[in-house]
CHARMM internal coordinates of N, CA and C (Angstrom, degrees):
IC EDIT
DIST 1 N 1 CA 1.5246
DIST 1 CA 1 C 1.4011
ANGL 1 N 1 CA 1 C 114.02
DIST 1 C 2 N 1.2739
ANGL 1 CA 1 C 2 N 119.73
DIHE 1 N 1 CA 1 C 2 N 132.38
DIST 2 N 2 CA 1.5203
ANGL 1 C 2 N 2 CA 123.76
DIHE 1 CA 1 C 2 N 2 CA -178.45
DIST 2 CA 2 C 1.4347
ANGL 2 N 2 CA 2 C 109.24
DIHE 1 C 2 N 2 CA 2 C -69.98
DIST 2 C 3 N 1.3392
ANGL 2 CA 2 C 3 N 117.92
DIHE 2 N 2 CA 2 C 3 N 151.47
DIST 3 N 3 CA 1.3954
ANGL 2 C 3 N 3 CA 125.85
DIHE 2 CA 2 C 3 N 3 CA 178.80
DIST 3 CA 3 C 1.6098
ANGL 3 N 3 CA 3 C 107.96
DIHE 2 C 3 N 3 CA 3 C -78.59
DIST 3 C 4 N 1.2541
ANGL 3 CA 3 C 4 N 116.97
DIHE 3 N 3 CA 3 C 4 N 135.11
DIST 4 N 4 CA 1.4207
ANGL 3 C 4 N 4 CA 123.47
DIHE 3 CA 3 C 4 N 4 CA 177.09
DIST 4 CA 4 C 1.5260
ANGL 4 N 4 CA 4 C 114.62
DIHE 3 C 4 N 4 CA 4 C -57.46
DIST 4 C 5 N 1.3841
ANGL 4 CA 4 C 5 N 118.31
DIHE 4 N 4 CA 4 C 5 N 135.34
DIST 5 N 5 CA 1.4609
ANGL 4 C 5 N 5 CA 117.23
DIHE 4 CA 4 C 5 N 5 CA -178.67
DIST 5 CA 5 C 1.4900
ANGL 5 N 5 CA 5 C 113.12
DIHE 4 C 5 N 5 CA 5 C -76.64
DIST 5 C 6 N 1.3515
ANGL 5 CA 5 C 6 N 118.78
DIHE 5 N 5 CA 5 C 6 N -19.13
DIST 6 N 6 CA 1.4076
ANGL 5 C 6 N 6 CA 122.70
DIHE 5 CA 5 C 6 N 6 CA -179.55
DIST 6 CA 6 C 1.5109
ANGL 6 N 6 CA 6 C 111.35
DIHE 5 C 6 N 6 CA 6 C -125.82
DIST 6 C 7 N 1.3606
ANGL 6 CA 6 C 7 N 118.28
DIHE 6 N 6 CA 6 C 7 N 143.79
DIST 7 N 7 CA 1.4295
ANGL 6 C 7 N 7 CA 123.17
DIHE 6 CA 6 C 7 N 7 CA -177.97
DIST 7 CA 7 C 1.4812
ANGL 7 N 7 CA 7 C 110.88
DIHE 6 C 7 N 7 CA 7 C -120.80
DIST 7 C 8 N 1.3069
ANGL 7 CA 7 C 8 N 118.91
DIHE 7 N 7 CA 7 C 8 N 148.08
DIST 8 N 8 CA 1.5264
ANGL 7 C 8 N 8 CA 120.44
DIHE 7 CA 7 C 8 N 8 CA 173.51
DIST 8 CA 8 C 1.4924
ANGL 8 N 8 CA 8 C 109.67
DIHE 7 C 8 N 8 CA 8 C -80.00
DIST 8 C 9 N 1.3084
ANGL 8 CA 8 C 9 N 115.34
DIHE 8 N 8 CA 8 C 9 N 165.18
DIST 9 N 9 CA 1.4887
ANGL 8 C 9 N 9 CA 121.90
DIHE 8 CA 8 C 9 N 9 CA 174.47
DIST 9 CA 9 C 1.5276
ANGL 9 N 9 CA 9 C 109.53
DIHE 8 C 9 N 9 CA 9 C -52.79
DIST 9 C 10 N 1.3062
ANGL 9 CA 9 C 10 N 117.09
DIHE 9 N 9 CA 9 C 10 N -45.33
DIST 10 N 10 CA 1.4056
ANGL 9 C 10 N 10 CA 119.68
DIHE 9 CA 9 C 10 N 10 CA -178.04
DIST 10 CA 10 C 1.4674
ANGL 10 N 10 CA 10 C 114.33
DIHE 9 C 10 N 10 CA 10 C -67.68
DIST 10 C 11 N 1.2893
ANGL 10 CA 10 C 11 N 120.47
DIHE 10 N 10 CA 10 C 11 N -32.87
DIST 11 N 11 CA 1.4236
ANGL 10 C 11 N 11 CA 123.76
DIHE 10 CA 10 C 11 N 11 CA 176.63
DIST 11 CA 11 C 1.5624
ANGL 11 N 11 CA 11 C 110.24
DIHE 10 C 11 N 11 CA 11 C -66.31
DIST 11 C 12 N 1.3313
ANGL 11 CA 11 C 12 N 112.06
DIHE 11 N 11 CA 11 C 12 N -46.47
DIST 12 N 12 CA 1.5184
ANGL 11 C 12 N 12 CA 117.36
DIHE 11 CA 11 C 12 N 12 CA 179.20
DIST 12 CA 12 C 1.5330
ANGL 12 N 12 CA 12 C 109.69
DIHE 11 C 12 N 12 CA 12 C -60.43
DIST 12 C 13 N 1.3645
ANGL 12 CA 12 C 13 N 116.06
DIHE 12 N 12 CA 12 C 13 N -47.58
DIST 13 N 13 CA 1.4580
ANGL 12 C 13 N 13 CA 118.95
DIHE 12 CA 12 C 13 N 13 CA -179.48
DIST 13 CA 13 C 1.5374
ANGL 13 N 13 CA 13 C 114.70
DIHE 12 C 13 N 13 CA 13 C -60.86
DIST 13 C 14 N 1.2610
ANGL 13 CA 13 C 14 N 114.64
DIHE 13 N 13 CA 13 C 14 N -36.91
DIST 14 N 14 CA 1.4944
ANGL 13 C 14 N 14 CA 122.38
DIHE 13 CA 13 C 14 N 14 CA 172.37
DIST 14 CA 14 C 1.5179
ANGL 14 N 14 CA 14 C 112.30
DIHE 13 C 14 N 14 CA 14 C -61.84
DIST 14 C 15 N 1.3248
ANGL 14 CA 14 C 15 N 120.22
DIHE 14 N 14 CA 14 C 15 N -46.81
DIST 15 N 15 CA 1.3407
ANGL 14 C 15 N 15 CA 125.79
DIHE 14 CA 14 C 15 N 15 CA -178.51
DIST 15 CA 15 C 1.5678
ANGL 15 N 15 CA 15 C 110.55
DIHE 14 C 15 N 15 CA 15 C -65.86
DIST 15 C 16 N 1.2987
ANGL 15 CA 15 C 16 N 118.99
DIHE 15 N 15 CA 15 C 16 N -40.12
DIST 16 N 16 CA 1.4375
ANGL 15 C 16 N 16 CA 122.05
DIHE 15 CA 15 C 16 N 16 CA 179.13
DIST 16 CA 16 C 1.5012
ANGL 16 N 16 CA 16 C 117.39
DIHE 15 C 16 N 16 CA 16 C -90.55
DIST 16 C 17 N 1.3679
ANGL 16 CA 16 C 17 N 114.77
DIHE 16 N 16 CA 16 C 17 N -2.77
DIST 17 N 17 CA 1.4707
ANGL 16 C 17 N 17 CA 119.85
DIHE 16 CA 16 C 17 N 17 CA 178.96
DIST 17 CA 17 C 1.5228
ANGL 17 N 17 CA 17 C 114.12
DIHE 16 C 17 N 17 CA 17 C 65.62
DIST 17 C 18 N 1.3240
ANGL 17 CA 17 C 18 N 116.03
DIHE 17 N 17 CA 17 C 18 N 37.98
DIST 18 N 18 CA 1.4924
ANGL 17 C 18 N 18 CA 121.67
DIHE 17 CA 17 C 18 N 18 CA 178.22
DIST 18 CA 18 C 1.5315
ANGL 18 N 18 CA 18 C 108.35
DIHE 17 C 18 N 18 CA 18 C -125.48
DIST 18 C 19 N 1.2646
ANGL 18 CA 18 C 19 N 114.83
DIHE 18 N 18 CA 18 C 19 N 167.34
DIST 19 N 19 CA 1.4659
ANGL 18 C 19 N 19 CA 121.43
DIHE 18 CA 18 C 19 N 19 CA 175.19
DIST 19 CA 19 C 1.5428
ANGL 19 N 19 CA 19 C 110.25
DIHE 18 C 19 N 19 CA 19 C -71.49
DIST 19 C 20 N 1.3375
ANGL 19 CA 19 C 20 N 118.24
DIHE 19 N 19 CA 19 C 20 N 144.56
DIST 20 N 20 CA 1.4350
ANGL 19 C 20 N 20 CA 120.03
DIHE 19 CA 19 C 20 N 20 CA 178.13
DIST 20 CA 20 C 1.5399
ANGL 20 N 20 CA 20 C 113.18
DIHE 19 C 20 N 20 CA 20 C -57.52
DIST 20 C 21 N 1.2560
ANGL 20 CA 20 C 21 N 116.77
DIHE 20 N 20 CA 20 C 21 N -32.25
DIST 21 N 21 CA 1.5258
ANGL 20 C 21 N 21 CA 117.76
DIHE 20 CA 20 C 21 N 21 CA 177.11
DIST 21 CA 21 C 1.5490
ANGL 21 N 21 CA 21 C 111.66
DIHE 20 C 21 N 21 CA 21 C -63.58
DIST 21 C 22 N 1.3302
ANGL 21 CA 21 C 22 N 117.26
DIHE 21 N 21 CA 21 C 22 N -33.40
DIST 22 N 22 CA 1.4836
ANGL 21 C 22 N 22 CA 118.49
DIHE 21 CA 21 C 22 N 22 CA 174.82
DIST 22 CA 22 C 1.5291
ANGL 22 N 22 CA 22 C 109.17
DIHE 21 C 22 N 22 CA 22 C -60.45
DIST 22 C 23 N 1.3434
ANGL 22 CA 22 C 23 N 117.58
DIHE 22 N 22 CA 22 C 23 N -41.66
DIST 23 N 23 CA 1.4241
ANGL 22 C 23 N 23 CA 120.78
DIHE 22 CA 22 C 23 N 23 CA -176.51
DIST 23 CA 23 C 1.5914
ANGL 23 N 23 CA 23 C 106.20
DIHE 22 C 23 N 23 CA 23 C -66.14
DIST 23 C 24 N 1.2908
ANGL 23 CA 23 C 24 N 116.02
DIHE 23 N 23 CA 23 C 24 N -46.34
DIST 24 N 24 CA 1.4903
ANGL 23 C 24 N 24 CA 116.09
DIHE 23 CA 23 C 24 N 24 CA 177.77
DIST 24 CA 24 C 1.5692
ANGL 24 N 24 CA 24 C 113.28
DIHE 23 C 24 N 24 CA 24 C -59.06
DIST 24 C 25 N 1.2856
ANGL 24 CA 24 C 25 N 113.56
DIHE 24 N 24 CA 24 C 25 N -36.58
DIST 25 N 25 CA 1.5240
ANGL 24 C 25 N 25 CA 117.24
DIHE 24 CA 24 C 25 N 25 CA 177.94
DIST 25 CA 25 C 1.5557
ANGL 25 N 25 CA 25 C 107.59
DIHE 24 C 25 N 25 CA 25 C -63.25
DIST 25 C 26 N 1.2911
ANGL 25 CA 25 C 26 N 118.58
DIHE 25 N 25 CA 25 C 26 N -46.74
DIST 26 N 26 CA 1.4645
ANGL 25 C 26 N 26 CA 119.88
DIHE 25 CA 25 C 26 N 26 CA 178.41
DIST 26 CA 26 C 1.5174
ANGL 26 N 26 CA 26 C 111.18
DIHE 25 C 26 N 26 CA 26 C -60.02
DIST 26 C 27 N 1.3688
ANGL 26 CA 26 C 27 N 118.05
DIHE 26 N 26 CA 26 C 27 N -34.61
DIST 27 N 27 CA 1.4487
ANGL 26 C 27 N 27 CA 118.03
DIHE 26 CA 26 C 27 N 27 CA -179.63
DIST 27 CA 27 C 1.5027
ANGL 27 N 27 CA 27 C 108.35
DIHE 26 C 27 N 27 CA 27 C -72.45
DIST 27 C 28 N 1.3851
ANGL 27 CA 27 C 28 N 118.53
DIHE 27 N 27 CA 27 C 28 N -44.25
DIST 28 N 28 CA 1.5150
ANGL 27 C 28 N 28 CA 120.92
DIHE 27 CA 27 C 28 N 28 CA -179.26
DIST 28 CA 28 C 1.5128
ANGL 28 N 28 CA 28 C 111.21
DIHE 27 C 28 N 28 CA 28 C -64.09
DIST 28 C 29 N 1.3155
ANGL 28 CA 28 C 29 N 117.68
DIHE 28 N 28 CA 28 C 29 N -30.51
DIST 29 N 29 CA 1.5272
ANGL 28 C 29 N 29 CA 118.19
DIHE 28 CA 28 C 29 N 29 CA -179.80
DIST 29 CA 29 C 1.5218
ANGL 29 N 29 CA 29 C 113.16
DIHE 28 C 29 N 29 CA 29 C -82.95
DIST 29 C 30 N 1.4095
ANGL 29 CA 29 C 30 N 116.60
DIHE 29 N 29 CA 29 C 30 N -9.99
DIST 30 N 30 CA 1.4036
ANGL 29 C 30 N 30 CA 118.71
DIHE 29 CA 29 C 30 N 30 CA 179.29
DIST 30 CA 30 C 1.5304
ANGL 30 N 30 CA 30 C 112.51
DIHE 29 C 30 N 30 CA 30 C 91.56
DIST 30 C 31 N 1.2931
ANGL 30 CA 30 C 31 N 119.71
DIHE 30 N 30 CA 30 C 31 N -2.34
DIST 31 N 31 CA 1.4514
ANGL 30 C 31 N 31 CA 121.86
DIHE 30 CA 30 C 31 N 31 CA 177.02
DIST 31 CA 31 C 1.5152
ANGL 31 N 31 CA 31 C 114.43
DIHE 30 C 31 N 31 CA 31 C -70.13
DIST 31 C 32 N 1.3237
ANGL 31 CA 31 C 32 N 114.11
DIHE 31 N 31 CA 31 C 32 N -25.88
DIST 32 N 32 CA 1.5080
ANGL 31 C 32 N 32 CA 118.86
DIHE 31 CA 31 C 32 N 32 CA 178.60
DIST 32 CA 32 C 1.4911
ANGL 32 N 32 CA 32 C 109.63
DIHE 31 C 32 N 32 CA 32 C -133.05
DIST 32 C 33 N 1.3306
ANGL 32 CA 32 C 33 N 119.06
DIHE 32 N 32 CA 32 C 33 N 116.49
DIST 33 N 33 CA 1.4470
ANGL 32 C 33 N 33 CA 124.97
DIHE 32 CA 32 C 33 N 33 CA -174.52
DIST 33 CA 33 C 1.4603
ANGL 33 N 33 CA 33 C 109.45
DIHE 32 C 33 N 33 CA 33 C -78.53
DIST 33 C 34 N 1.3380
ANGL 33 CA 33 C 34 N 115.51
DIHE 33 N 33 CA 33 C 34 N 140.10
DIST 34 N 34 CA 1.4473
ANGL 33 C 34 N 34 CA 121.55
DIHE 33 CA 33 C 34 N 34 CA -178.97
DIST 34 CA 34 C 1.5210
ANGL 34 N 34 CA 34 C 110.45
DIHE 33 C 34 N 34 CA 34 C -152.08
DIST 34 C 35 N 1.3573
ANGL 34 CA 34 C 35 N 116.42
DIHE 34 N 34 CA 34 C 35 N 159.91
DIST 35 N 35 CA 1.4223
ANGL 34 C 35 N 35 CA 123.39
DIHE 34 CA 34 C 35 N 35 CA 174.63
DIST 35 CA 35 C 1.5085
ANGL 35 N 35 CA 35 C 109.53
DIHE 34 C 35 N 35 CA 35 C -88.94
DIST 35 C 36 N 1.2497
ANGL 35 CA 35 C 36 N 121.53
DIHE 35 N 35 CA 35 C 36 N 128.69
DIST 36 N 36 CA 1.4343
ANGL 35 C 36 N 36 CA 122.79
DIHE 35 CA 35 C 36 N 36 CA 178.21
DIST 36 CA 36 C 1.5420
ANGL 36 N 36 CA 36 C 108.11
DIHE 35 C 36 N 36 CA 36 C -92.92
DIST 36 C 37 N 1.3357
ANGL 36 CA 36 C 37 N 115.19
DIHE 36 N 36 CA 36 C 37 N 117.92
DIST 37 N 37 CA 1.4588
ANGL 36 C 37 N 37 CA 117.07
DIHE 36 CA 36 C 37 N 37 CA -179.78
DIST 37 CA 37 C 1.5262
ANGL 37 N 37 CA 37 C 111.88
DIHE 36 C 37 N 37 CA 37 C -95.77
DIST 37 C 38 N 1.3281
ANGL 37 CA 37 C 38 N 116.76
DIHE 37 N 37 CA 37 C 38 N -5.37
DIST 38 N 38 CA 1.4484
ANGL 37 C 38 N 38 CA 123.82
DIHE 37 CA 37 C 38 N 38 CA 179.14
DIST 38 CA 38 C 1.4668
ANGL 38 N 38 CA 38 C 111.73
DIHE 37 C 38 N 38 CA 38 C 74.53
DIST 38 C 39 N 1.2832
ANGL 38 CA 38 C 39 N 116.30
DIHE 38 N 38 CA 38 C 39 N 163.59
DIST 39 N 39 CA 1.4883
ANGL 38 C 39 N 39 CA 128.78
DIHE 38 CA 38 C 39 N 39 CA 172.76
DIST 39 CA 39 C 1.5727
ANGL 39 N 39 CA 39 C 105.58
DIHE 38 C 39 N 39 CA 39 C 54.46
DIST 39 C 40 N 1.3795
ANGL 39 CA 39 C 40 N 113.19
DIHE 39 N 39 CA 39 C 40 N -148.27
DIST 40 N 40 CA 1.4469
ANGL 39 C 40 N 40 CA 120.48
DIHE 39 CA 39 C 40 N 40 CA -173.51
DIST 40 CA 40 C 1.5283
ANGL 40 N 40 CA 40 C 111.57
DIHE 39 C 40 N 40 CA 40 C -66.58
DIST 40 C 41 N 1.3729
ANGL 40 CA 40 C 41 N 119.88
DIHE 40 N 40 CA 40 C 41 N -19.67
DIST 41 N 41 CA 1.4517
ANGL 40 C 41 N 41 CA 122.53
DIHE 40 CA 40 C 41 N 41 CA -177.25
DIST 41 CA 41 C 1.5096
ANGL 41 N 41 CA 41 C 109.39
DIHE 40 C 41 N 41 CA 41 C -64.87
DIST 41 C 42 N 1.3161
ANGL 41 CA 41 C 42 N 118.04
DIHE 41 N 41 CA 41 C 42 N -32.22
DIST 42 N 42 CA 1.4707
ANGL 41 C 42 N 42 CA 120.35
DIHE 41 CA 41 C 42 N 42 CA 177.64
DIST 42 CA 42 C 1.4965
ANGL 42 N 42 CA 42 C 114.04
DIHE 41 C 42 N 42 CA 42 C 73.24
DIST 42 C 43 N 1.2629
ANGL 42 CA 42 C 43 N 115.27
DIHE 42 N 42 CA 42 C 43 N -140.69
DIST 43 N 43 CA 1.4563
ANGL 42 C 43 N 43 CA 125.31
DIHE 42 CA 42 C 43 N 43 CA -176.82
DIST 43 CA 43 C 1.5552
ANGL 43 N 43 CA 43 C 112.79
DIHE 42 C 43 N 43 CA 43 C -106.77
DIST 43 C 44 N 1.3281
ANGL 43 CA 43 C 44 N 112.74
DIHE 43 N 43 CA 43 C 44 N 151.14
DIST 44 N 44 CA 1.5250
ANGL 43 C 44 N 44 CA 117.07
DIHE 43 CA 43 C 44 N 44 CA 167.03
DIST 44 CA 44 C 1.5526
ANGL 44 N 44 CA 44 C 106.26
DIHE 43 C 44 N 44 CA 44 C -126.95
DIST 44 C 45 N 1.2897
ANGL 44 CA 44 C 45 N 112.83
DIHE 44 N 44 CA 44 C 45 N 132.32
DIST 45 N 45 CA 1.4750
ANGL 44 C 45 N 45 CA 121.48
DIHE 44 CA 44 C 45 N 45 CA -178.83
DIST 45 CA 45 C 1.5026
ANGL 45 N 45 CA 45 C 109.54
DIHE 44 C 45 N 45 CA 45 C -105.10
DIST 45 C 46 N 1.2854
ANGL 45 CA 45 C 46 N 116.40
DIHE 45 N 45 CA 45 C 46 N 124.26
DIST 46 N 46 CA 1.5719
ANGL 45 C 46 N 46 CA 118.30
DIHE 45 CA 45 C 46 N 46 CA 179.35
DIST 46 CA 46 C 1.5263
ANGL 46 N 46 CA 46 C 104.82
DIHE 45 C 46 N 46 CA 46 C -67.52
DIST 46 C 47 N 1.3341
ANGL 46 CA 46 C 47 N 115.84
DIHE 46 N 46 CA 46 C 47 N 139.64
DIST 47 N 47 CA 1.4432
ANGL 46 C 47 N 47 CA 123.75
DIHE 46 CA 46 C 47 N 47 CA 177.46
DIST 47 CA 47 C 1.5395
ANGL 47 N 47 CA 47 C 109.27
DIHE 46 C 47 N 47 CA 47 C -55.09
DIST 47 C 48 N 1.3427
ANGL 47 CA 47 C 48 N 119.58
DIHE 47 N 47 CA 47 C 48 N -41.44
DIST 48 N 48 CA 1.4011
ANGL 47 C 48 N 48 CA 120.73
DIHE 47 CA 47 C 48 N 48 CA -178.08
DIST 48 CA 48 C 1.5846
ANGL 48 N 48 CA 48 C 111.39
DIHE 47 C 48 N 48 CA 48 C -63.31
DIST 48 C 49 N 1.3450
ANGL 48 CA 48 C 49 N 114.82
DIHE 48 N 48 CA 48 C 49 N -32.29
DIST 49 N 49 CA 1.5045
ANGL 48 C 49 N 49 CA 120.12
DIHE 48 CA 48 C 49 N 49 CA 176.42
DIST 49 CA 49 C 1.4717
ANGL 49 N 49 CA 49 C 109.88
DIHE 48 C 49 N 49 CA 49 C -71.44
DIST 49 C 50 N 1.2739
ANGL 49 CA 49 C 50 N 121.93
DIHE 49 N 49 CA 49 C 50 N -39.28
DIST 50 N 50 CA 1.4781
ANGL 49 C 50 N 50 CA 121.33
DIHE 49 CA 49 C 50 N 50 CA 178.76
DIST 50 CA 50 C 1.5285
ANGL 50 N 50 CA 50 C 108.43
DIHE 49 C 50 N 50 CA 50 C -65.01
DIST 50 C 51 N 1.3917
ANGL 50 CA 50 C 51 N 118.20
DIHE 50 N 50 CA 50 C 51 N -42.17
DIST 51 N 51 CA 1.4961
ANGL 50 C 51 N 51 CA 124.55
DIHE 50 CA 50 C 51 N 51 CA 176.34
DIST 51 CA 51 C 1.5896
ANGL 51 N 51 CA 51 C 107.29
DIHE 50 C 51 N 51 CA 51 C -54.09
DIST 51 C 52 N 1.2885
ANGL 51 CA 51 C 52 N 116.17
DIHE 51 N 51 CA 51 C 52 N -49.59
DIST 52 N 52 CA 1.4730
ANGL 51 C 52 N 52 CA 116.97
DIHE 51 CA 51 C 52 N 52 CA -178.42
DIST 52 CA 52 C 1.4982
ANGL 52 N 52 CA 52 C 112.54
DIHE 51 C 52 N 52 CA 52 C -64.45
DIST 52 C 53 N 1.3222
ANGL 52 CA 52 C 53 N 118.63
DIHE 52 N 52 CA 52 C 53 N -40.64
DIST 53 N 53 CA 1.4379
ANGL 52 C 53 N 53 CA 123.48
DIHE 52 CA 52 C 53 N 53 CA -179.54
DIST 53 CA 53 C 1.5515
ANGL 53 N 53 CA 53 C 108.28
DIHE 52 C 53 N 53 CA 53 C -61.33
DIST 53 C 54 N 1.2987
ANGL 53 CA 53 C 54 N 118.03
DIHE 53 N 53 CA 53 C 54 N -45.19
DIST 54 N 54 CA 1.4288
ANGL 53 C 54 N 54 CA 121.08
DIHE 53 CA 53 C 54 N 54 CA 179.07
DIST 54 CA 54 C 1.5480
ANGL 54 N 54 CA 54 C 113.40
DIHE 53 C 54 N 54 CA 54 C -62.96
DIST 54 C 55 N 1.3368
ANGL 54 CA 54 C 55 N 115.07
DIHE 54 N 54 CA 54 C 55 N -41.20
DIST 55 N 55 CA 1.4574
ANGL 54 C 55 N 55 CA 120.78
DIHE 54 CA 54 C 55 N 55 CA -177.81
DIST 55 CA 55 C 1.5635
ANGL 55 N 55 CA 55 C 106.80
DIHE 54 C 55 N 55 CA 55 C -64.18
DIST 55 C 56 N 1.3366
ANGL 55 CA 55 C 56 N 118.72
DIHE 55 N 55 CA 55 C 56 N -42.58
DIST 56 N 56 CA 1.4287
ANGL 55 C 56 N 56 CA 121.47
DIHE 55 CA 55 C 56 N 56 CA -178.24
DIST 56 CA 56 C 1.4329
ANGL 56 N 56 CA 56 C 111.62
DIHE 55 C 56 N 56 CA 56 C -69.84
DIST 56 C 57 N 1.3472
ANGL 56 CA 56 C 57 N 123.04
DIHE 56 N 56 CA 56 C 57 N -34.59
DIST 57 N 57 CA 1.4536
ANGL 56 C 57 N 57 CA 124.40
DIHE 56 CA 56 C 57 N 57 CA -178.03
DIST 57 CA 57 C 1.4901
ANGL 57 N 57 CA 57 C 103.85
DIHE 56 C 57 N 57 CA 57 C -72.64
DIST 57 C 58 N 1.3014
ANGL 57 CA 57 C 58 N 122.60
DIHE 57 N 57 CA 57 C 58 N -42.35
DIST 58 N 58 CA 1.4282
ANGL 57 C 58 N 58 CA 123.42
DIHE 57 CA 57 C 58 N 58 CA -177.75
DIST 58 CA 58 C 1.5279
ANGL 58 N 58 CA 58 C 113.60
DIHE 57 C 58 N 58 CA 58 C -60.48
DIST 58 C 59 N 1.3230
ANGL 58 CA 58 C 59 N 113.90
DIHE 58 N 58 CA 58 C 59 N -32.22
DIST 59 N 59 CA 1.4709
ANGL 58 C 59 N 59 CA 117.31
DIHE 58 CA 58 C 59 N 59 CA -173.27
DIST 59 CA 59 C 1.5031
ANGL 59 N 59 CA 59 C 111.47
DIHE 58 C 59 N 59 CA 59 C -87.01
DIST 59 C 60 N 1.4268
ANGL 59 CA 59 C 60 N 120.18
DIHE 59 N 59 CA 59 C 60 N -8.46
DIST 60 N 60 CA 1.4225
ANGL 59 C 60 N 60 CA 119.74
DIHE 59 CA 59 C 60 N 60 CA 175.73
DIST 60 CA 60 C 1.5165
ANGL 60 N 60 CA 60 C 112.43
DIHE 59 C 60 N 60 CA 60 C -72.87
DIST 60 C 61 N 1.3378
ANGL 60 CA 60 C 61 N 116.80
DIHE 60 N 60 CA 60 C 61 N 125.89
DIST 61 N 61 CA 1.4549
ANGL 60 C 61 N 61 CA 117.88
DIHE 60 CA 60 C 61 N 61 CA 177.81
DIST 61 CA 61 C 1.4706
ANGL 61 N 61 CA 61 C 111.95
DIHE 60 C 61 N 61 CA 61 C -60.49
DIST 61 C 62 N 1.3922
ANGL 61 CA 61 C 62 N 112.85
DIHE 61 N 61 CA 61 C 62 N 139.41
DIST 62 N 62 CA 1.4921
ANGL 61 C 62 N 62 CA 116.62
DIHE 61 CA 61 C 62 N 62 CA 177.62
DIST 62 CA 62 C 1.5705
ANGL 62 N 62 CA 62 C 116.96
DIHE 61 C 62 N 62 CA 62 C 74.51
DIST 62 C 63 N 1.2587
ANGL 62 CA 62 C 63 N 116.48
DIHE 62 N 62 CA 62 C 63 N 2.34
DIST 63 N 63 CA 1.4595
ANGL 62 C 63 N 63 CA 117.56
DIHE 62 CA 62 C 63 N 63 CA -179.48
DIST 63 CA 63 C 1.5237
ANGL 63 N 63 CA 63 C 106.91
DIHE 62 C 63 N 63 CA 63 C -98.90
DIST 63 C 64 N 1.4189
ANGL 63 CA 63 C 64 N 113.39
DIHE 63 N 63 CA 63 C 64 N 110.75
DIST 64 N 64 CA 1.4549
ANGL 63 C 64 N 64 CA 117.66
DIHE 63 CA 63 C 64 N 64 CA -175.04
DIST 64 CA 64 C 1.5440
ANGL 64 N 64 CA 64 C 111.40
DIHE 63 C 64 N 64 CA 64 C -113.89
DIST 64 C 65 N 1.3126
ANGL 64 CA 64 C 65 N 116.76
DIHE 64 N 64 CA 64 C 65 N -24.60
DIST 65 N 65 CA 1.4123
ANGL 64 C 65 N 65 CA 122.53
DIHE 64 CA 64 C 65 N 65 CA -171.06
DIST 65 CA 65 C 1.5704
ANGL 65 N 65 CA 65 C 115.99
DIHE 64 C 65 N 65 CA 65 C -92.17
DIST 65 C 66 N 1.3865
ANGL 65 CA 65 C 66 N 111.32
DIHE 65 N 65 CA 65 C 66 N -39.60
DIST 66 N 66 CA 1.4731
ANGL 65 C 66 N 66 CA 114.90
DIHE 65 CA 65 C 66 N 66 CA -178.54
DIST 66 CA 66 C 1.5352
ANGL 66 N 66 CA 66 C 110.43
DIHE 65 C 66 N 66 CA 66 C 81.86
DIST 66 C 67 N 1.3457
ANGL 66 CA 66 C 67 N 117.24
DIHE 66 N 66 CA 66 C 67 N -15.18
DIST 67 N 67 CA 1.4887
ANGL 66 C 67 N 67 CA 121.44
DIHE 66 CA 66 C 67 N 67 CA -175.49
DIST 67 CA 67 C 1.5702
ANGL 67 N 67 CA 67 C 106.89
DIHE 66 C 67 N 67 CA 67 C -117.94
DIST 67 C 68 N 1.2843
ANGL 67 CA 67 C 68 N 115.21
DIHE 67 N 67 CA 67 C 68 N 75.63
DIST 68 N 68 CA 1.4976
ANGL 67 C 68 N 68 CA 118.15
DIHE 67 CA 67 C 68 N 68 CA -173.96
DIST 68 CA 68 C 1.4409
ANGL 68 N 68 CA 68 C 109.22
DIHE 67 C 68 N 68 CA 68 C -81.57
END
COOR INIT
IC SEED 1 N 1 CA 1 C
IC BUILD
């Protein structure tokens, strides 16, 4: 089965081991790009964007938690 090109906030939070509100905060601050579907549908995060976000976080010196 192919990997989904878009992830929900909850899926991203689960993958990164953080609270969904942390993911929403990253989206609101512009650190993590997402599509806003509005209303209860919320956001969708492209898998490629999550990969970029993780790479950038891993390359920052002294950043070990990812949940600042």
